[in-house]
C-alpha positions, 0 to 999 in steps of 0.5 A: 500500500502507497503512503502519502504522508511518506512519499511527499516526506521523501528526497523524491518528492523534494526534488521532483515536486519541491512546490507541491511538498510544501503544500502536502505537507501543509494539508497533511498537518491539518487536524482531521477533526477540532476535537483537539480544539474542543478539548483546550477549550473545556480544560480553559473553562476547568482552570477559569473558574469564578474565583480565577477569573483575575488570572492573566492570560498568559498565565491561563497559556501556561498552565494548559501548556502545562497539561497539555505537555503531561498528558502527552508524557503520561500517554507516551509512558503509557504507549511504551509500557505496553509496547515492552 
């Protein structure tokens, strides 16, 4: 089976179709759903409660970043433990 992502990441695509390669790589990086955005919005609602309305936007951004990084780390650890 052909894998379009592998093809557009290959040296052949870079050599023969450099412009199309850039376009294809941008298109392949677009999420298929808005679930990630909706999840982030939901988490921001958990952070910005009535008692925390004075948090600066940068603080909220940092808290969301830490939460996302923590979740990625936990998922990575879970994946590595199931593969061993």
